[in-house]
N, C-alpha and C positions, 0 to 999 in steps of 0.2 A: 503493499499498499505507499500511495506516495504521500510526501510531508504534508502538503494540500489537504489531501482526503484523510488524513489521521487529524488534523487540526478541525475539521468539520465533525469528525465522529467525537472528538473531545467536546466539542460543542452540542453534540447530541442532535445534530442537522440529520432528520429522516425523509425528508420532503424538498422539493426542488424550491417551495415557497419559502423555505425556510434560511437561503443561502441569504442572510440580510448582511452586504457586505461593508456597510459602514459599520454594523456592529462586530463582524468580525476583526476588521481594522481596530477599532477599540480594544478589541482584546489584547491583542499583541502588541497595544501601546504604539498605534498608527493614527495620526486622525484625518479626517477627509474634511477637504473645502475646495469651493466651484471657484474659478475665476476664469476670464477670459485671458487664453493663451495664445501666444503666436509663435510657430514654426515646431510646436510640439503639442500634442495630445494630456499629457500628465508630465510628472517629475516628484520627484523624490527628496526629501532633505532630512537627514536624521543623523544621530551619534549611536553610539553603543545601547542607548535605553528605549528612546522615543523618535517617533517620525513625523512628517507633516507629510499628505498625499495632496497634491495639487492637480485637480481635473480639470479640463475644458468644459466649462459651462455652456459654450456653443453646440458642443457634439450631442450626438442620439442617446436616449437612455441607455441602450444596448451597449454603444459604443464608451461611455462612461464606464458602465459596468466592467467591460472588458479592461480598462485604463485601470481602474482600482484595484482589480486582480491580478493583472498585471505588476502593478508597483507593490502588492504586498511580494510577489514573486521575489522581487529585487530586497524589499525588505528580510526577506527568509533567507534569498542564498548571498546578497553584497550590502548586508549592513553597514553604514559607515559611511557611505559613499553617496556624492549628489549626482543623481542621473537625470538625462532630461531626455525623455522617450517619443520616438514620433509615430510608433505602433501603426505601422503596418495593419493589414489585414492577418490573423492568425493562418498560418501555412504550413506543413511538415517540412522539416528541414533535418538533417543530419548534422549540421552544424552546432557546436556547444557552446556558441555565444553568451554572454549574459543577456541579451535579448530574447535569445531561443530559449533558453532555461527559464526566463520569465513567461514567457510565451506558455509554455510548459507546466510551470504551476499556475497560470490561468485559466487554462484549459481543466487542470484538475480540479480547479476550487471550483470552477462555475459549472462543469459537468461531470462529478465524480463518478466513476465507474460505478462504484455500490449502489447509485441509485440510477446512472443511465443505463446502463446495460438490462434490469428487469423490464424499466419502461419502454425502451426500445423495443425487446419480445414482444410487449404486452398491444403496442400500437399494429405491429406488422410489419410486413415484408420491407427490406432496404429499399425505398426509393426516395424521391423528392417528395410525396405527399407526406412520407415518417419524416424525412428530414424538417420540413415546415411544421410539423406538430411538435416536435420535441425542441426546434428552434423554440416555439411559442411557451414549452412548459418550461424552459431554462433561460429563459429572454436572454439568448444566443444567437449570434448572427448564425444565416443559411450556411456559408461556408464553413466557418468552424464546427457546426454541429455536423454537418456533411463530412469531415475530417474525423470527427469524433466516432461517429456511427461507424464506417468504415474500419476504424482502427481497435472499435470495441471487438472487431472479430466475430460479429454476428452470423456472417455469411460470408462467402467467398467474393470480395467486389475490391473494385479499383476505383479510384477518382482522379479524374484528369483536370487539369485546368488547361484552357487553350486561350492565347491572342492571336492577335493578326499575325503574329512571327513564329506561331508556332506551339507546342508545349509550354509551359511557364513552370509546371509542376505537378506531381502525383503523388499518390501515397495508395498504399495497397493493404488489405487484410493479413494477417496472418499466415492462413491458411490458403493463401495465394502464393506459388512457386517465383522463384525472381526471376525466372527464364522469362513469363511474362511481362515484359518489358514495354509500355506503348510507344507507337512510333512518334519521331520528334513533332511531324506535321499530321495535318489532318486530313485523312482519304476522302476523295470525293464521295465515295459510295457510302460515308458515314452519317447518320442524321446530323449528326453534330455540324457538318459542314455547311448544311443548308443552313443552320443557324446561325454560326458565325460569320458567314461571308454573306449570306443572302438575306432574305425577308421571313426564314422559315421563324413559326414560334414554338415557345417551351414544349418540349414532350411530354404530354399530358400521362402519360404510361410508359412503361420501357417496351424497347422494340427488339424482336428479334432479329442479328445481323451476323453475317460472317467472321468469324473470328481474325482473318486476313485482313479486315478492314481497319482491325486496330493494333494487331501486333505482325512484326516483320520477322518469321519464322515459317520455316517451310511447311511445318506440322498445324501451321495457324487454320489453314483452307479446310482442315478437317472438321474443324469445331464451328461450333456458333453462343455467341455470348448475348446476353440482353444489354442493351444501350438507351437509357433515357439523359438528354441534355435539354439544360437551361441557360439562358443567357443572366449574366451578374452584372453587366454592364454594358456600355455602349459596341466595345471591345474585346468583351472577356465570356467566354462560356466555361460551363461545367457540367462534366460527364459522369455520370454512374453507371459502371460496366458492371454485372452481375456474372459469374461465370455457373452454368449450371450441369456442365458433362464433367462428372468426377475425373474423367481420363487426364482433364488437363491438370487435376490436381496432383497427379502422378509426379513425381521428382524422375 
């Protein structure tokens, strides 16, 4: 169990509604205040005993929640330092920089697995409807929630983000072998291509498609996967791939 999850259990949190970030901050001797900030989303100033977290008052409520959780990550891991954070959207990364470590702490604090996994199983299949429902429950962004859903390993899934110049990042469930590595660019046969580069609307449900539209492997043409894509911004799409053929999961 992660440090953030241990903290939540220490406080007796048994429901997402009980994740009160200002109260949690107070418990660990950090005060939260809201001010207009330029050039950053949040900052933390503290010593060995106490800290002040300042959050951009003009940001959305969910961005503010992530900002507080992120700064609490710094308070746990980087105590005694003065840090100002631009806070990009949460995304998977193998880099162990202070910012990514704080991101991971924030994800554990906002969507602790001991609450997230049971609710995800209860809501249903891994798709963007499930993501939206979980995001509403945990008051988190769709991107962060989708990453959490995939990395919770509920099902063999891969999450891929694309921009105009190709793949920006991806993450996979532990049950998906590393040999299934998404192509850099979008294949014109994929449903995602029409959404990323055309006027296609978000996929309401997953579509079955040949795996060779997503993976550059000789054996990919033997398999099919389920694909669902939504637009995250004017130039960015998010695709959820689900593997249904057990043979694809063999090493």
